[in-house]
Each structure stands twice: as C-alpha cells, then as structure tokens.
Wavefront OBJ file of the C-alpha trace (Angstrom):
o trace
v -7.705 20.604 21.589
v -5.288 18.082 20.168
v -6.538 15.488 17.741
v -8.811 16.574 14.840
v -11.328 19.400 14.871
v -13.502 20.314 11.936
v -15.693 23.400 12.063
v -18.663 24.552 9.989
v -17.670 22.418 6.904
v -19.642 22.858 3.779
v -18.775 21.164 0.496
v -20.447 20.707 -2.923
v -19.727 19.215 -6.221
v -21.247 21.643 -8.647
v -24.906 22.048 -7.504
v -24.752 18.856 -5.552
v -24.418 19.837 -1.806
v -22.528 17.077 -0.128
v -21.785 18.530 3.302
v -23.856 21.214 5.064
v -22.471 22.828 8.113
v -20.723 19.754 9.692
v -18.606 20.176 12.795
v -16.836 17.424 14.749
v -14.012 16.685 17.119
v -11.840 13.430 17.278
v -9.935 13.516 20.492
v -6.573 11.785 21.228
v -6.907 8.181 22.493
v -10.528 8.174 21.276
v -12.136 6.441 18.225
v -14.816 8.500 16.540
v -17.062 6.892 14.037
v -18.890 8.553 11.107
v -21.887 6.410 10.656
v -24.497 6.852 7.944
v -25.763 5.518 4.664
v -23.935 5.604 1.371
v -23.900 9.122 -0.101
v -24.359 11.006 3.150
v -20.991 12.664 3.050
v -18.774 10.538 5.277
v -15.910 9.803 2.926
v -15.795 13.409 1.596
v -15.395 14.667 5.276
v -12.601 12.173 5.711
v -10.895 13.262 2.471
v -11.212 16.973 3.500
v -9.511 16.210 6.865
v -6.706 14.340 4.990
v -6.370 17.249 2.486
v -7.270 15.050 -0.521
v -10.037 17.546 -1.350
v -9.785 21.322 -1.316
v -11.747 22.737 1.520
v -14.501 25.205 0.355
v -16.004 26.384 3.638
v -15.037 25.995 7.181
v -11.831 25.084 9.050
v -9.788 21.965 9.774
v -7.299 21.941 12.726
v -4.965 19.028 13.670
v -3.114 19.067 16.895
v -4.343 22.518 17.536
v -2.808 23.779 14.249
v -5.058 25.075 11.415
v -4.321 23.011 8.286
v -7.188 24.256 6.099
v -9.339 27.368 5.977
v -11.985 27.718 3.468
v -12.248 31.545 3.678
v -8.641 32.189 2.918
v -7.925 29.133 0.762
v -4.986 28.189 3.016
v -4.238 24.478 2.829
v -1.396 22.319 4.142
v -0.502 19.480 1.870
v -1.671 16.057 2.909
v 1.954 14.848 3.548
v 2.490 17.608 5.987
v -0.785 17.220 8.053
v 0.368 14.713 10.616
v -2.319 12.238 9.556
v -2.262 8.473 8.716
v -4.827 7.342 6.155
v -5.954 3.815 5.570
v -8.186 3.049 2.571
v -10.596 0.177 2.314
v -8.581 -1.506 -0.309
v -5.373 -1.322 1.828
v -3.222 -0.046 -1.112
v -0.114 -1.987 -0.081
v 2.899 -1.701 -2.318
v 3.193 -4.954 -4.082
v 6.905 -4.640 -4.781
v 7.685 -4.110 -1.051
v 7.626 -6.754 1.611
v 5.703 -6.395 4.819
v 8.476 -4.730 6.764
v 9.323 -2.358 3.928
v 5.679 -1.479 3.488
v 5.227 -0.633 7.160
v 8.556 1.319 7.250
v 7.802 3.345 3.959
v 6.331 6.542 5.495
v 8.999 6.812 8.290
v 11.370 9.741 7.625
v 14.145 8.397 9.830
v 14.242 4.666 10.226
v 16.337 4.429 13.268
v 16.777 1.721 15.899
v 13.675 2.845 17.966
v 11.270 2.681 14.944
v 12.691 -0.577 13.630
v 12.024 -2.146 17.139
v 8.514 -0.690 17.067
v 7.859 -2.458 13.757
v 9.147 -5.730 15.091
v 7.085 -5.370 18.229
v 4.019 -4.441 16.312
v 4.290 -7.373 13.970
v 4.594 -9.718 16.953
v 1.499 -8.224 18.514
v -0.379 -8.565 15.300
v 0.809 -12.134 14.735
v 2.744 -11.207 11.620
v 6.355 -11.852 12.741
v 6.772 -14.802 10.449
v 5.534 -12.637 7.477
v 7.870 -9.748 7.947
v 9.643 -10.471 4.669
v 6.603 -11.829 2.813
v 5.016 -9.856 -0.099
v 1.342 -8.565 0.061
v -0.020 -11.084 -2.570
v 0.968 -13.970 -0.252
v -1.094 -12.608 2.597
v -4.692 -13.235 3.519
v -7.071 -10.349 3.539
v -6.962 -10.024 7.335
v -3.123 -10.039 7.184
v -3.094 -7.295 4.638
v -5.504 -5.188 6.747
v -3.124 -5.533 9.767
v -0.112 -4.438 7.541
v -2.016 -1.529 6.203
v -2.894 -0.391 9.801
v 0.613 -0.582 10.915
v 1.852 1.236 7.886
v -0.532 4.069 8.640
v 0.610 4.234 12.355
v 4.363 3.736 11.764
v 4.976 7.552 11.238
v 3.333 8.308 14.632
v 0.621 10.575 13.144
v -1.415 12.679 15.473
v -4.627 11.586 13.677
v -5.521 8.313 12.015
v -8.154 8.326 9.293
v -9.813 5.048 8.322
v -12.212 4.717 5.385
v -14.395 1.436 5.821
v -11.254 -0.435 6.961
v -12.926 -3.805 7.448
v -15.351 -3.895 4.605
v -13.232 -6.180 2.458
v -13.247 -8.934 5.059
v -15.730 -11.824 5.448
v -17.992 -11.578 8.493
v -16.057 -14.037 10.805
v -12.574 -12.634 10.001
v -13.911 -9.024 10.177
v -14.991 -9.524 13.913
v -11.593 -10.966 14.799
v -9.543 -8.302 12.991
v -11.453 -5.322 14.180
v -11.108 -6.575 17.793
v -7.322 -6.892 17.318
v -7.230 -3.473 15.627
v -9.135 -1.797 18.275
v -6.833 -3.096 20.963
v -3.782 -1.832 19.091
v -5.317 1.620 18.393
v -6.252 2.066 22.089
v -2.559 1.329 23.032
v -1.274 3.779 20.485
v -3.297 6.778 21.929
v -3.784 8.204 18.506
v -7.049 10.169 17.584
v -9.022 8.011 15.165
v -11.797 9.117 12.825
v -13.360 6.054 11.082
v -15.971 5.854 8.332
v -18.476 3.023 8.363
v -22.023 2.303 7.241
v -22.242 -0.761 9.507
v -24.067 0.059 12.908
v -22.771 -2.927 14.741
v -19.147 -2.027 13.772
v -19.731 1.511 15.046
v -21.252 0.317 18.246
v -18.281 -2.151 18.823
v -15.394 0.208 17.835
v -16.407 3.707 18.814
v -16.076 5.903 21.786
v -18.308 8.527 20.050
v -20.544 8.206 17.116
v -21.348 10.967 14.673
v -24.536 9.951 12.697
v -24.850 11.630 9.270
v -27.715 11.880 6.842
v -27.817 13.970 3.574
v -24.703 15.875 4.442
v -25.544 16.881 7.945
v -24.911 15.653 11.483
v -28.239 14.402 12.916
v -26.987 13.019 16.221
v -23.690 12.604 17.994
v -22.947 10.808 21.182
v -21.735 7.641 22.764
v -22.834 4.288 21.283
v -25.273 3.816 24.205
v -26.723 7.365 23.742
v -27.322 6.959 20.029
v -28.744 3.511 20.328
v -31.074 3.925 23.329
v -31.898 7.594 22.815
v -32.278 8.264 19.089
v -33.431 11.749 18.185
v -35.676 10.725 15.381
v -36.912 7.779 13.356
v -34.005 7.880 11.021
v -31.515 7.219 13.858
v -33.625 4.606 15.365
v -34.004 2.637 12.032
v -30.327 2.998 11.254
v -29.462 0.509 13.981
v -31.884 -2.205 12.462
v -35.369 -3.085 12.038
v -38.086 -1.535 14.235
v -41.756 -2.163 14.774
v -43.896 0.868 14.003
v -47.298 1.948 15.243
v -49.159 5.133 14.832
v -51.718 6.841 16.949
v -52.971 10.127 18.288
v -52.193 11.488 21.702
v -55.003 11.900 24.098
v -54.577 12.836 27.705
v -50.854 12.307 27.427
v -51.202 8.750 26.099
v -51.309 7.020 22.672
v -53.313 3.847 22.023
v -51.761 1.525 19.534
v -52.028 -2.127 18.418
v -49.304 -3.046 20.972
v -51.019 -1.204 23.910
v -51.127 2.213 25.435
v -47.944 4.308 25.724
v -47.264 7.397 27.715
v -46.251 10.340 25.548
v -44.597 12.994 27.653
v -43.848 16.280 25.992
v -46.182 15.746 23.064
v -49.250 17.836 22.740
v -52.797 16.185 22.827
v -54.183 15.762 19.333
v -50.609 15.232 17.811
v -50.196 12.184 15.600
v -47.158 10.216 16.693
v -45.100 7.199 15.553
v -44.237 4.573 18.270
v -41.108 2.617 17.524
v -40.033 -0.641 19.355
v -36.916 -2.618 18.594
v -37.322 -6.389 18.151
v -35.889 -7.055 21.521
v -38.329 -4.787 23.184
v -41.166 -7.229 22.507
v -41.770 -10.190 24.852
v -43.699 -13.332 23.953
v -45.468 -16.013 25.843
v -45.846 -19.251 23.953
v -49.188 -20.591 25.203
v -51.115 -17.779 23.709
v -53.189 -17.385 26.787
v -51.247 -14.778 28.786
v -51.679 -11.068 29.107
v -50.916 -8.907 26.040
v -51.842 -8.856 22.417
v -52.797 -12.055 20.613
v -50.847 -12.972 17.581
v -49.799 -15.902 15.358
v -46.346 -16.930 14.540
v -45.458 -16.464 10.852
v -41.806 -17.565 10.811
v -39.009 -18.557 13.123
v -35.354 -18.123 12.322
v -32.644 -19.339 14.838
v -29.253 -17.569 14.543
v -27.550 -19.533 17.357
v -27.138 -16.686 19.905
v -30.598 -15.375 19.280
v -33.819 -16.158 17.283
v -35.768 -13.862 15.121
v -39.526 -14.369 14.832
v -42.207 -12.718 12.662
v -45.543 -12.469 14.449
v -48.768 -11.233 12.926
v -51.185 -9.186 15.146
v -54.185 -7.128 14.343
v -53.720 -3.341 13.987
v -56.265 -1.041 15.339
v -57.923 -0.770 11.940
v -58.266 -4.556 11.836
v -55.562 -5.235 9.179
v -52.737 -7.599 9.703
v -49.483 -6.074 11.147
v -46.160 -7.935 11.023
v -43.926 -7.686 14.102
v -40.166 -8.378 14.234
v -39.288 -10.076 17.508
v -35.799 -11.025 18.759
v -35.426 -13.323 21.651
v -32.672 -15.452 23.408
v -35.151 -18.050 24.630
v -34.292 -21.671 23.827
v -37.888 -22.762 23.740
v -39.509 -21.326 20.652
v -43.039 -21.472 19.473
v -43.872 -23.307 16.320
v -44.959 -21.563 13.063
v -48.708 -21.174 12.981
v -49.099 -21.217 16.809
v -50.782 -18.609 18.902
v -48.872 -16.436 21.247
v -49.191 -13.258 23.295
v -46.911 -10.280 22.821
v -46.288 -7.419 25.348
v -44.174 -4.417 24.628
v -41.596 -2.940 26.988
v -42.942 0.470 27.330
v -39.677 1.868 28.732
v -38.051 0.869 25.471
v -40.502 2.630 23.086
v -39.424 5.651 21.097
v -42.215 8.088 20.404
v -41.818 10.821 17.759
v -44.441 13.345 16.510
v -45.262 12.766 12.897
v -44.429 16.039 11.020
v -45.688 17.024 7.564
v -43.446 16.248 4.790
l 1 2 3 4 5 6 7 8 9 10 11 12 13 14 15 16 17 18 19 20 21 22 23 24 25 26 27 28 29 30 31 32 33 34 35 36 37 38 39 40 41 42 43 44 45 46 47 48 49 50 51 52 53 54 55 56 57 58 59 60 61 62 63 64 65 66 67 68 69 70 71 72 73 74 75 76 77 78 79 80 81 82 83 84 85 86 87 88 89 90 91 92 93 94 95 96 97 98 99 100 101 102 103 104 105 106 107 108 109 110 111 112 113 114 115 116 117 118 119 120 121 122 123 124 125 126 127 128 129 130 131 132 133 134 135 136 137 138 139 140 141 142 143 144 145 146 147 148 149 150 151 152 153 154 155 156 157 158 159 160 161 162 163 164 165 166 167 168 169 170 171 172 173 174 175 176 177 178 179 180 181 182 183 184 185 186 187 188 189 190 191 192 193 194 195 196 197 198 199 200 201 202 203 204 205 206 207 208 209 210 211 212 213 214 215 216 217 218 219 220 221 222 223 224 225 226 227 228 229 230 231 232 233 234 235 236 237 238 239 240 241 242 243 244 245 246 247 248 249 250 251 252 253 254 255 256 257 258 259 260 261 262 263 264 265 266 267 268 269 270 271 272 273 274 275 276 277 278 279 280 281 282 283 284 285 286 287 288 289 290 291 292 293 294 295 296 297 298 299 300 301 302 303 304 305 306 307 308 309 310 311 312 313 314 315 316 317 318 319 320 321 322 323 324 325 326 327 328 329 330 331 332 333 334 335 336 337 338 339 340 341 342 343 344 345 346 347 348 349 350 351 352 353
C-alpha cells in the first residue's frame, strides 16, 4: 500500500537488541503514533524509516517502493526516500528567514509552491513573520515553521520525532491541534514518535505501543485505552488501582468487590485493574459499597483527584486513586463508600516471572 510499510525490523547496537521483529503500516491520510517509554526503540524505528540508520534486518517500503532491504544491504539515501522529517529541536536554519526555511527543500520553487507557502503561512497565523528569522519567533511559531518546511516538498511520508515536547503545556495543546488539522488536510502519511499517552490519544488514528523493542499492541486510541492486552498497556495510560485474587467458580473476590473473570481457569491468580474514573464514591459513607476514608483531595478544574484508603482483604490499608467530575467533594478525613464499575475492570492472569 502507499504510505510507509516496515516489515520484520530487527536492529541492535552491538549486543544491545533495540528492535525485535517490528512491523507496522502508516497509511496515507492517517496519523500513526509510536507510543512507549524512553528506550523502547521508537526513535530508532523512525530513523530507520528515514534512512538515517542502516537497516540490519527486514524491509522498508515507501509509496509501494522498497527503499531498504536488510538481507541485500540495499538502501536508498535519505534525500531520495520521499520523506519529510521533523526533529524535536526543529533544526531551523538561523541564517534563513521563515519563507526561505520553508522553501529550502523544494527542488523547483515555482509559482504554485510559492503560493502554497503563502497560503500555509496564513493558515498557521505566520503571514506577518514570513521574513522574520527563527531567533525572533516563539517556540510554537518555530514548531509551525518546522512542520511547514517538512511538508513543503510534498513528501509521501512525514516522520515526526517528539514534535511538541519542547513546548509548555498550554502552548502544546494549541499547537498540536493546529498541526493535526493541517496534517489531515495535507493527506500525507504520518508516523509520529511520542512518550505522552494523552498526545497519542488526541493525535493518532492508529497507535502502535512498544516496549523493550517489540510491538505489544496496535489499534485505535479507543481500542488501546479501553481494551489493553496486558498490565503494561493499561498502566501506560496513567495510574490504575490494582487488586489481586484467585479465581473461583469464574469469579475473583477483591477488596473492591467480586468480579467475573471469563476465560480464566479456576485456581488462577489474577490481577484486577481499575482506572481512577472507574470508581464511584458516595460522600455520606453510608451507601452501598466498600467503606473508605478520604486521604487527600486535589482539584484540577475540569476534574478532581482523590486518594481514598480502604481495607484490603488481608486487613492492610490500600490506597485508591479516584478521578471525579463532581463539584461537591468530600473533606479530607471524611468517610465515603466506593463502588467499582465492573464493566471497566481489566483482569489479567498473573504469570511467573
């Protein structure tokens, strides 16, 4: 298919195996996100796609044309691969103004491409900065210029390496929304590296989750968030509450109640995971559910995070993370009742290390 296709990629630096049999597709008009912790191989995969690293094993194809083959050693130079690459530090040329930076990679700067640059600058709110130099721009403005420069030669594939990491939280949300709109309009196939789950959820059509050099799950943002394949994926998207138990008659009893465990054999030890928003609280402490005491309350405006202490099955204290949108919040030290949303529980068998 057109776009980017990487097959059976393996890569190592000496004895350090960085990528282990990784395959992925980034289709045209779609944004595919590589998500995972630092050191999991995301950036190495991006550099192999760009041709900045020599492919050791596997194949890379761009627009249905093989550009690298590990078995034969064949490799198309980076500048001939029909890819745009945007680094996290933007790497704008300090001696060129904004217009010249964007036009730098265009082979034939004719009337049509000049007009594209003008139109793109207007859409990005940069028209008045067309002849400004990079050092006079804010971080968000530099990011927009770098994106336009990568897109100006009309690449078949755009590779983005942590493109928003250098921006503050408020500016990052604004710029990535503008960038996403622009990328969708361009129709280019995008492969983006990030370690920020929220960013991946917002930007991506397809998320490829990596850990220790392997793909552990791939799917839409909804699939990866609501149907994680293991505890690693579930915890990647934020804190979770954990309870352990043993399956008996198709159910597992925990400190937060009894949960059905379909597909897990009786006698198996399991881990039950619940996201903070999957736990409901009643403020008066007299309702149905598990009794607990409020340890802390933190309001974040759009939501509030609470720590609630309950008793585990063995009688020890267990700290729960709870996220709520309720305006009326319990006081620290007050008694509450908590109930878990069973349909939102993730249940995984505990395997021996």
